[in-house]
C-alpha positions as CSV (number, residue, x, y, z in Angstrom):
1,X,73.9,-8.5,96.7
2,X,74.3,-8.6,93.0
3,X,73.2,-12.3,92.9
4,X,70.1,-11.4,95.0
5,X,69.2,-8.6,92.6
6,X,69.6,-11.0,89.7
7,X,67.3,-13.5,91.4
8,X,64.7,-10.8,91.9
9,X,64.9,-9.6,88.3
10,X,64.6,-13.2,87.0
11,X,61.2,-13.7,88.7
12,X,59.8,-10.3,87.9
13,X,58.2,-11.6,84.7
14,X,56.4,-14.3,86.8
15,X,55.2,-11.6,89.1
16,X,54.0,-9.3,86.4
17,X,52.5,-11.8,84.1
18,X,50.2,-14.8,84.5
19,X,50.3,-18.1,82.7
20,X,50.3,-18.2,78.9
21,X,46.8,-17.9,77.5
22,X,45.2,-21.3,77.4
23,X,41.6,-20.5,76.8
24,X,41.3,-20.1,73.1
25,X,38.2,-18.1,72.3
26,X,35.5,-19.6,70.1
27,X,32.9,-17.1,71.2
28,X,31.7,-14.2,69.1
29,X,29.7,-11.1,69.7
30,X,25.9,-11.5,69.4
31,X,23.7,-8.9,68.0
32,X,22.8,-7.1,64.7
33,X,25.0,-6.6,61.7
34,X,24.8,-3.3,59.9
35,X,25.4,-2.4,56.3
36,X,26.0,1.2,55.2
37,X,26.8,2.8,51.9
38,X,29.6,5.5,52.3
39,X,31.7,7.1,49.6
40,X,32.8,5.9,46.2
41,X,36.0,4.3,44.8
42,X,36.2,6.5,41.6
43,X,37.3,3.5,39.6
44,X,35.5,0.2,39.6
45,X,37.1,-1.9,42.4
46,X,38.1,-5.1,40.5
47,X,41.2,-5.5,42.7
48,X,41.5,-4.4,46.3
49,X,44.1,-4.5,49.1
50,X,44.7,-2.7,52.4
51,X,48.2,-1.1,52.5
52,X,48.3,0.7,55.9
53,X,46.3,1.5,59.0
54,X,44.3,4.0,57.1
55,X,44.7,3.3,53.4
56,X,43.5,0.8,50.8
57,X,44.1,0.8,47.0
58,X,42.0,-0.5,44.2
59,X,42.8,-1.3,40.6
60,X,40.4,-1.5,37.7
61,X,41.1,-1.8,33.9
62,X,41.5,0.9,31.4
63,X,38.1,2.3,30.8
64,X,36.0,5.5,31.1
65,X,35.9,5.9,34.8
66,X,34.6,9.2,36.2
67,X,37.8,9.8,38.3
68,X,40.5,11.6,36.4
69,X,44.3,11.7,36.7
70,X,46.7,13.7,34.5
71,X,43.8,14.6,32.2
72,X,42.6,11.1,31.5
73,X,40.3,8.5,33.2
74,X,42.0,6.8,36.2
75,X,42.1,3.1,36.6
76,X,43.5,2.9,40.1
77,X,42.8,4.9,43.3
78,X,43.8,5.1,47.0
79,X,41.0,5.1,49.6
80,X,41.4,7.0,52.9
81,X,39.4,4.6,55.1
82,X,38.6,7.0,58.0
83,X,37.3,9.8,55.7
84,X,36.0,7.6,52.9
85,X,37.7,9.9,50.4
86,X,39.9,8.9,47.4
87,X,42.8,10.2,45.3
88,X,43.7,8.9,41.9
89,X,46.7,6.8,41.2
90,X,48.5,6.6,37.8
91,X,49.6,3.2,36.6
92,X,51.0,3.4,33.1
93,X,49.9,0.0,31.8
94,X,46.6,-1.9,31.7
95,X,46.1,-3.5,35.1
96,X,43.1,-5.7,33.9
97,X,43.2,-9.1,35.7
98,X,46.6,-8.6,37.4
99,X,47.7,-10.0,40.8
100,X,49.4,-8.6,43.9
101,X,51.5,-9.5,46.9
102,X,53.7,-7.7,49.4
103,X,57.5,-8.1,49.6
104,X,59.3,-8.5,52.9
105,X,60.3,-4.8,53.0
106,X,56.6,-3.7,52.8
107,X,56.5,-2.8,49.2
108,X,53.4,-4.0,47.3
109,X,54.1,-5.7,44.0
110,X,51.3,-5.6,41.4
111,X,52.0,-7.6,38.3
112,X,50.6,-8.8,34.9
113,X,47.5,-7.4,33.2
114,X,46.2,-6.9,29.7
115,X,47.0,-5.2,26.4
116,X,45.6,-1.7,25.9
117,X,42.0,-2.1,25.0
118,X,41.6,0.4,22.2
119,X,38.4,-1.4,21.1
120,X,36.6,0.0,24.1
121,X,37.7,3.5,23.2
122,X,40.1,4.1,26.0
123,X,43.6,4.2,24.6
124,X,45.0,6.0,27.7
125,X,47.6,3.5,28.8
126,X,51.1,3.8,27.5
127,X,52.0,0.1,27.8
128,X,50.6,-3.3,27.4
129,X,50.2,-4.8,30.9
130,X,50.9,-8.4,30.3
131,X,54.5,-8.3,31.5
132,X,54.2,-5.3,33.8
133,X,55.5,-5.0,37.3
134,X,54.1,-2.1,39.4
135,X,55.4,-1.1,42.8
136,X,53.6,0.8,45.5
137,X,55.1,1.8,48.9
138,X,52.4,3.1,51.3
139,X,52.6,6.7,52.6
140,X,50.5,9.0,54.7
141,X,51.0,12.3,52.9
142,X,49.5,11.5,49.5
143,X,52.9,11.6,47.8
144,X,53.1,7.9,46.8
145,X,52.1,6.5,43.5
146,X,52.6,3.5,41.3
147,X,56.2,3.1,40.2
148,X,56.2,1.5,36.8
149,X,58.2,1.4,33.6
150,X,57.4,-1.7,31.6
151,X,60.4,-1.1,29.3
152,X,62.7,-1.4,32.3
153,X,60.9,-3.5,34.9
154,X,58.9,-6.5,33.8
155,X,58.0,-10.2,34.2
156,X,60.0,-12.8,32.3
157,X,56.9,-13.8,30.3
158,X,53.4,-12.5,29.5
159,X,50.8,-13.3,32.2
160,X,47.0,-12.8,32.4
161,X,44.6,-14.1,35.0
162,X,47.6,-15.0,37.1
163,X,48.1,-15.6,40.8
164,X,50.8,-14.8,43.3
165,X,51.9,-15.6,46.9
166,X,54.4,-14.3,49.5
167,X,57.3,-16.7,50.2
168,X,59.3,-17.4,53.3
169,X,62.3,-15.6,51.9
170,X,60.4,-12.4,51.3
171,X,60.0,-12.7,47.6
172,X,56.9,-13.4,45.5
173,X,56.0,-16.4,43.4
174,X,53.8,-15.6,40.3
175,X,52.0,-18.6,38.9
176,X,50.4,-19.1,35.5
177,X,48.1,-19.2,33.7
178,X,48.0,-17.8,30.1
179,X,49.6,-15.2,27.8
180,X,46.6,-13.4,26.3
181,X,42.9,-12.7,26.7
182,X,40.8,-15.8,26.6
183,X,37.4,-16.4,28.2
184,X,38.5,-19.9,29.1
185,X,42.1,-21.2,28.9
186,X,43.3,-23.5,26.2
187,X,46.6,-25.1,25.1
188,X,47.2,-22.4,22.5
189,X,47.4,-19.6,25.0
190,X,48.2,-21.5,28.2
191,X,51.3,-20.3,30.1
192,X,52.0,-23.4,32.3
193,X,54.9,-21.7,34.2
194,X,55.8,-19.8,37.3
195,X,58.5,-17.2,38.1
196,X,59.8,-15.2,41.0
197,X,60.0,-11.5,41.8
198,X,62.8,-10.7,42.2
199,X,64.1,-13.3,39.7
200,X,65.9,-16.4,41.0
201,X,68.5,-18.7,39.5
202,X,66.7,-22.0,40.4
203,X,65.9,-25.4,38.9
204,X,68.1,-24.6,35.9
205,X,66.1,-21.6,34.8
206,X,68.3,-18.6,35.5
207,X,65.8,-15.7,35.9
208,X,63.3,-17.2,33.5
209,X,59.9,-18.9,33.8
210,X,59.8,-22.4,35.1
211,X,57.5,-25.1,33.7
212,X,54.6,-26.4,35.8
213,X,53.0,-29.8,35.0
214,X,50.0,-28.9,37.2
215,X,49.1,-26.0,34.9
216,X,49.0,-28.4,31.9
217,X,47.0,-31.1,33.7
218,X,44.4,-28.6,35.0
219,X,43.5,-27.2,31.5
220,X,41.2,-25.8,30.6
221,X,39.4,-24.0,33.4
222,X,42.5,-23.1,35.5
223,X,42.6,-19.3,35.3
224,X,43.2,-17.4,38.5
225,X,44.4,-20.5,40.4
226,X,44.6,-20.2,44.2
227,X,48.1,-20.4,45.7
228,X,48.8,-20.3,49.4
229,X,51.9,-20.5,51.5
230,X,51.8,-23.2,54.2
231,X,53.5,-23.5,57.6
232,X,55.8,-26.2,56.4
233,X,57.1,-24.1,53.5
234,X,55.1,-25.8,50.8
235,X,52.4,-24.1,48.8
236,X,48.8,-25.3,48.5
237,X,47.6,-24.8,44.9
238,X,44.1,-25.5,43.6
239,X,42.7,-25.0,40.1
240,X,39.8,-26.4,38.2
241,X,39.0,-29.7,40.1
242,X,42.6,-30.4,41.1
243,X,44.8,-29.6,44.1
244,X,48.4,-30.1,45.0
245,X,51.2,-29.5,47.5
246,X,54.1,-27.7,45.8
247,X,57.6,-27.5,47.1
248,X,58.9,-24.5,45.2
249,X,62.5,-25.1,46.4
250,X,62.7,-28.6,44.9
251,X,60.1,-28.1,42.2
252,X,58.1,-31.1,43.4
253,X,54.4,-31.5,42.9
254,X,52.4,-33.8,45.2
255,X,48.8,-34.3,44.1
256,X,46.0,-34.1,46.6
257,X,42.5,-35.6,46.3
258,X,40.3,-34.1,43.6
259,X,37.5,-31.8,44.6
260,X,34.3,-33.8,45.1
261,X,31.2,-34.2,43.0
262,X,32.6,-32.7,39.8
263,X,32.7,-29.1,41.1
264,X,35.1,-26.7,39.4
265,X,36.2,-23.6,41.4
266,X,38.6,-21.5,39.3
267,X,37.7,-19.0,36.6
268,X,35.2,-18.9,34.9
269,X,33.4,-21.1,37.5
270,X,34.9,-19.1,40.4
271,X,34.4,-20.6,43.8
272,X,36.0,-19.2,46.9
273,X,39.0,-20.7,48.8
274,X,40.4,-19.8,52.2
275,X,42.8,-21.3,54.7
276,X,41.1,-21.4,58.1
277,X,42.8,-19.7,61.1
278,X,46.1,-21.2,62.2
279,X,45.9,-21.3,66.0
280,X,47.8,-22.6,69.0
281,X,44.8,-24.9,69.6
282,X,45.1,-26.6,66.2
283,X,48.9,-26.6,66.4
284,X,49.0,-24.3,63.3
285,X,47.8,-27.1,61.1
286,X,46.4,-25.8,57.8
287,X,42.9,-26.6,56.8
288,X,41.4,-25.5,53.5
289,X,37.8,-24.5,52.9
290,X,36.4,-24.2,49.4
291,X,32.9,-23.0,48.6
292,X,30.8,-22.5,45.5
293,X,31.8,-22.8,41.9
294,X,29.8,-25.0,39.4
295,X,29.5,-28.5,38.1
296,X,29.7,-27.4,34.5
297,X,31.9,-28.9,31.8
298,X,34.9,-26.8,30.9
299,X,34.9,-28.2,27.4
300,X,31.8,-26.5,26.1
301,X,32.0,-24.0,23.3
302,X,31.7,-20.5,24.6
303,X,28.3,-20.0,23.1
304,X,26.9,-23.0,25.1
305,X,27.5,-21.4,28.5
306,X,24.5,-19.8,30.1
307,X,23.9,-17.0,32.6
308,X,21.2,-19.2,34.0
309,X,23.4,-22.3,34.7
310,X,23.0,-23.1,38.4
311,X,25.9,-22.5,40.8
312,X,27.0,-25.1,43.4
313,X,25.9,-25.2,47.0
314,X,29.0,-27.2,47.9
315,X,31.6,-26.4,50.5
316,X,34.5,-28.8,51.1
317,X,37.1,-28.9,53.8
318,X,40.4,-30.8,54.1
319,X,43.1,-30.8,56.8
320,X,46.6,-30.7,55.2
321,X,48.3,-33.3,57.3
322,X,48.8,-37.0,56.6
323,X,45.6,-38.1,58.3
324,X,43.5,-35.3,56.8
325,X,44.7,-35.9,53.3
326,X,44.1,-39.6,53.6
327,X,40.6,-38.8,54.8
328,X,40.0,-36.4,51.9
329,X,37.5,-33.5,51.4
330,X,34.6,-33.3,53.8
331,X,31.5,-31.9,52.1
332,X,28.8,-29.7,53.5
333,X,26.4,-27.3,51.8
334,X,25.6,-23.6,51.9
335,X,22.1,-22.4,52.3
336,X,22.1,-21.2,48.7
337,X,24.0,-21.9,45.4
338,X,26.9,-19.5,45.0
339,X,29.4,-18.5,42.3
340,X,32.0,-15.8,42.6
341,X,31.6,-15.9,46.4
342,X,34.2,-14.0,48.5
343,X,35.5,-15.9,51.5
344,X,36.8,-13.3,54.0
345,X,38.5,-14.2,57.3
346,X,37.2,-12.2,60.3
347,X,39.3,-11.4,63.4
348,X,36.8,-13.5,65.5
349,X,37.9,-16.6,63.5
350,X,34.8,-16.9,61.4
351,X,34.5,-16.6,57.6
352,X,32.3,-14.1,55.8
353,X,30.6,-15.2,52.5
354,X,29.7,-12.2,50.5
355,X,29.1,-10.9,46.9
356,X,28.5,-13.1,43.9
357,X,25.6,-14.8,42.2
358,X,23.4,-17.9,42.1
359,X,23.8,-18.7,38.4
360,X,26.0,-18.3,35.5
361,X,29.8,-17.9,35.1
362,X,32.4,-15.2,35.4
363,X,33.1,-12.7,32.6
364,X,31.0,-10.7,30.2
365,X,29.7,-11.0,26.7
366,X,30.8,-14.7,26.5
367,X,27.5,-16.7,27.0
368,X,24.6,-17.1,24.7
369,X,22.1,-15.4,27.0
370,X,23.9,-12.6,28.8
371,X,22.0,-10.2,31.1
372,X,23.0,-7.0,29.5
373,X,26.7,-7.9,29.1
374,X,26.9,-10.1,32.3
375,X,27.6,-13.8,32.0
376,X,25.8,-14.3,35.4
377,X,22.5,-13.6,37.0
378,X,20.6,-13.7,40.3
379,X,22.9,-11.7,42.6
380,X,23.2,-12.7,46.2
381,X,22.3,-9.7,48.3
382,X,22.6,-11.2,51.8
383,X,26.0,-12.1,53.3
384,X,26.4,-15.3,55.3
385,X,28.8,-16.2,58.1
386,X,30.5,-19.6,58.5
387,X,31.7,-20.7,61.9
388,X,34.4,-23.4,61.3
389,X,34.3,-24.5,64.9
390,X,30.5,-25.1,65.1
391,X,29.1,-28.6,64.6
392,X,28.5,-29.7,61.1
393,X,25.1,-28.7,59.9
394,X,25.1,-25.6,62.2
395,X,28.0,-23.6,60.7
396,X,26.1,-21.2,58.4
397,X,24.1,-18.2,59.6
398,X,22.7,-15.1,57.8
399,X,24.2,-11.7,58.6
400,X,20.6,-10.5,58.7
401,X,21.3,-7.5,56.4
402,X,20.5,-7.2,52.7
403,X,22.3,-4.9,50.2
404,X,20.5,-3.1,47.4
405,X,23.7,-3.3,45.3
406,X,24.3,-6.3,43.0
407,X,27.9,-7.3,43.5
408,X,28.6,-9.2,40.3
409,X,31.7,-10.0,38.3
410,X,34.7,-7.7,39.3
411,X,33.4,-7.3,42.9
412,X,35.8,-7.3,45.9
413,X,35.7,-7.4,49.7
414,X,38.2,-7.2,52.5
415,X,38.5,-6.8,56.2
416,X,39.9,-3.3,57.1
417,X,41.8,-2.4,60.3
418,X,38.8,-1.2,62.2
419,X,37.4,-4.7,61.9
420,X,34.6,-3.9,59.4
421,X,34.4,-5.3,55.9
422,X,34.8,-3.0,52.9
423,X,32.7,-4.2,49.9
424,X,33.2,-2.6,46.5
425,X,33.3,-3.1,42.8
426,X,31.0,-4.9,40.3
427,X,31.4,-4.3,36.5
428,X,30.4,-7.1,34.3
429,X,30.8,-4.8,31.3
430,X,33.5,-4.2,28.7
431,X,33.6,-0.5,29.6
432,X,31.9,2.0,31.9
433,X,28.1,1.5,31.8
434,X,25.8,3.7,33.9
435,X,22.4,2.4,32.9
436,X,22.1,-1.3,32.8
437,X,20.6,-4.2,34.8
438,X,24.2,-4.6,36.3
439,X,26.0,-1.3,35.7
440,X,29.6,-0.3,36.5
441,X,29.5,0.2,40.3
442,X,31.5,2.7,42.3
443,X,29.7,2.8,45.6
444,X,31.5,1.5,48.7
445,X,29.6,-0.4,51.4
446,X,30.8,-1.2,54.9
447,X,29.6,-4.3,56.7
448,X,29.9,-4.1,60.4
449,X,29.7,-7.2,62.6
450,X,28.1,-7.0,66.0
451,X,31.5,-6.7,67.7
452,X,31.8,-3.2,66.2
453,X,29.2,-2.0,68.7
454,X,30.7,-3.6,71.8
455,X,33.1,-2.1,74.3
456,X,36.3,-3.0,72.5
457,X,39.8,-3.6,73.8
458,X,42.6,-1.2,72.9
459,X,46.3,-1.5,72.8
460,X,49.4,0.7,72.6
461,X,53.1,0.2,72.0
462,X,53.1,-2.0,68.9
463,X,56.6,-1.9,67.4
464,X,56.9,-1.0,63.7
465,X,59.0,-4.1,63.1
466,X,59.2,-7.4,65.0
467,X,61.6,-10.3,64.1
468,X,60.6,-14.0,64.2
469,X,60.4,-15.5,67.7
470,X,60.9,-12.1,69.4
471,X,58.7,-11.0,72.3
472,X,57.2,-7.6,72.8
473,X,54.8,-6.1,75.3
474,X,51.6,-4.1,74.6
475,X,49.8,-1.9,77.0
476,X,46.1,-2.8,76.8
477,X,42.8,-1.8,78.1
478,X,40.2,-4.5,78.3
479,X,36.4,-4.4,78.7
480,X,35.3,-5.4,82.2
481,X,33.5,-8.4,80.7
482,X,36.7,-9.9,79.2
483,X,38.3,-12.6,81.2
484,X,41.0,-13.4,78.6
485,X,42.5,-12.4,75.2
486,X,44.2,-13.8,72.2
487,X,46.4,-12.0,69.6
488,X,45.7,-12.4,65.9
489,X,48.2,-11.6,63.2
490,X,46.4,-11.2,59.9
491,X,47.3,-10.7,56.3
492,X,44.1,-9.2,54.7
493,X,45.3,-10.3,51.3
494,X,44.8,-9.0,47.8
495,X,41.3,-9.6,46.5
496,X,40.3,-10.1,42.8
497,X,38.0,-12.4,40.9
498,X,37.0,-14.2,44.1
499,X,40.6,-15.1,44.8
500,X,42.2,-13.6,48.0
501,X,46.0,-13.9,47.5
502,X,47.9,-14.4,50.8
503,X,44.9,-14.0,53.1
504,X,45.9,-15.5,56.4
505,X,45.2,-15.6,60.2
506,X,47.9,-16.7,62.6
507,X,47.5,-16.6,66.3
508,X,50.5,-15.3,68.2
509,X,51.5,-16.8,71.6
510,X,50.7,-14.4,74.4
511,X,50.6,-14.0,78.2
512,X,48.3,-11.6,79.9
513,X,49.6,-9.7,82.9
514,X,48.0,-10.4,86.2
515,X,46.7,-6.8,86.4
516,X,45.2,-7.2,82.9
517,X,47.0,-4.0,81.8
518,X,49.6,-5.5,79.5
519,X,50.2,-8.5,77.4
520,X,53.4,-10.1,76.3
521,X,53.3,-11.4,72.7
522,X,55.7,-13.6,70.8
523,X,56.0,-13.2,67.0
524,X,55.6,-16.3,64.8
525,X,58.5,-18.7,65.2
526,X,59.6,-18.7,61.6
527,X,58.8,-17.2,58.2
528,X,57.0,-20.3,57.0
529,X,54.2,-19.6,59.4
530,X,53.8,-16.0,58.3
531,X,55.8,-14.7,55.4
532,X,58.0,-11.7,56.1
533,X,56.4,-8.4,55.4
534,X,53.4,-6.5,56.6
535,X,50.6,-7.8,58.8
536,X,47.9,-6.5,61.0
537,X,47.6,-7.2,64.8
538,X,44.2,-7.6,66.6
539,X,43.8,-8.1,70.3
540,X,40.6,-10.3,70.6
541,X,38.7,-10.9,73.9
542,X,37.4,-14.3,74.9
543,X,34.0,-12.9,74.0
544,X,35.1,-12.6,70.4
545,X,35.5,-8.8,70.4
546,X,38.5,-7.5,68.5
547,X,40.4,-4.3,68.9
548,X,41.2,-2.0,66.0
549,X,44.2,-3.5,64.2
550,X,47.5,-1.9,63.7
551,X,50.1,-2.7,61.0
552,X,53.6,-3.9,61.6
553,X,56.4,-5.6,59.6
554,X,57.2,-9.1,60.6
555,X,60.8,-10.1,60.0
556,X,63.8,-7.9,59.6
557,X,62.2,-5.4,57.2
558,X,64.9,-6.2,54.7
559,X,64.3,-6.6,50.9
560,X,64.1,-10.1,49.5
561,X,67.3,-11.8,48.3
562,X,68.5,-10.4,45.0
563,X,70.3,-12.7,42.5
564,X,72.1,-10.2,40.2
565,X,72.9,-12.9,37.7
566,X,69.2,-13.9,37.3
567,X,68.3,-10.2,37.0
568,X,71.0,-9.6,34.4
569,X,69.7,-12.5,32.3
570,X,67.0,-10.2,30.9
571,X,68.7,-6.9,31.4
572,X,67.4,-5.5,34.7
573,X,69.1,-4.1,37.7
574,X,67.4,-3.7,41.1
575,X,68.6,-1.5,44.0
576,X,66.7,-2.3,47.2
577,X,66.7,0.4,49.8
578,X,65.5,-1.4,52.9
579,X,66.1,1.4,55.3
580,X,63.2,3.4,53.8
581,X,61.2,0.3,52.8
582,X,61.1,1.3,49.2
583,X,62.3,-0.3,46.0
584,X,64.0,1.6,43.2
585,X,64.6,0.1,39.8
586,X,66.9,1.3,37.0
587,X,68.0,0.0,33.7
588,X,71.4,-1.3,32.8
589,X,70.4,-2.6,29.3
590,X,67.2,-2.0,27.4
591,X,66.6,-5.4,25.9
592,X,63.5,-7.5,25.5
593,X,63.3,-10.3,28.0
594,X,64.3,-13.7,26.5
595,X,62.0,-16.6,26.6
596,X,62.9,-20.1,27.8
């Protein structure tokens, strides 16, 4: 009797569920895109990330923004996405040109920045931001704010125009590039090092910054490099015209083919870079797409750069396996030249190209012929869509909508959980400017793909936390037209200066029930495929129509490993409270961090 019952239970999954999903959707919803202007950010959205199902946060630099906090202009805010309302946040140091990534416990780490810019008349910050570490844990009741004390919690070295990425152990790697303000990097201010948060005792550098030959070789246009975590545990890094695979565990750099045709893609030439979706169909093999930038010498004196220098039309793709690397970059061309182009992954597996200009370089007040203060001109008002699975020559299409807002330097864009794209920012000025050809911009726009107007799937029962390789079941409701579904796990990333730190799309293995009312989903097999921490889950029909996304934590929800010896090296003590998914920091010794 017991054995018979066991046999029955063992086949119940086969009765309830069909075969694993084999048809991998390449379809997408047809119809019109829409673009609406709704709400304001209060501070210019130089940096943008989604932190929960309903919230996003933006960072600006210290300047005379209209939003106030504690009696002074704010330079960070939280957006309530459903209501399009904001509340100010209160970082203490200058967040200008910082970076951001999430830890495995769900805490957002924002680091680096700029000195206090008294020259623009805004001495409101208490601290120089160059070594700052700022922590933010999302909340729903408006009680959370930036946790920051630069005297007690800081980087090992000064960093400006830096990059970061989530690692497989739940920590964050922070990479280059210089130690002080400079329109274009040079040997006198270059910071060719990387470090970890929390600090590690690794490669003989106990808690301190670790030298990077790549950041020496890529001088001088290597500010805001792109760093991406790959499914094999390596990092992909690109800056200037060079790219490499980087094994951070062994500190080994493996150079990749140089970008074609003399195109530079990091600041101030600012092309876009994205890793295309990692799917079951492509066996989770990473492929990189770069678009835009410029074929301009990085050795020119500042005064010889021009706002009218043409941007590049080039896009280049390379598969990061042995055969793909041997084959090199495959070149195609956008319908228009583009610099400062944002490449945003969509849940239907396509890539949105938005914001940016057709001429000039990043920055303000650096070229001999600025437009107002802008180093660039000729804004791109019309978004384009790139379908990586379409035949070459047929991959680009216009969204068919045109903005009236010039999204210049310091613009941002990101997918949000409802599947639309939030577009914000633009401030190619030293301080708040209301009346100019390209003023400081606070208006938010929401770009809605055609799938937003379809009958969309829904799901319930997503766990708050799912460990690697574990299976969970969602109750779903599918449109009558859907014959199959896939499940996408996305990191929307942290966007700034055209770079989207950590942006990633990973398909999760799934099996649809025979009655189409539930789906069994398996989390990524290991943390190399998707770094531990927050992600957003979409159910996507075979017609390319996604559900609204919901956030979860992938992994155990624990804090990243803490090496107390590395922390004590420069006088810091960390207490990680994983149960409440927050990080609290306290000082043991108040000493300046040593240098290597």
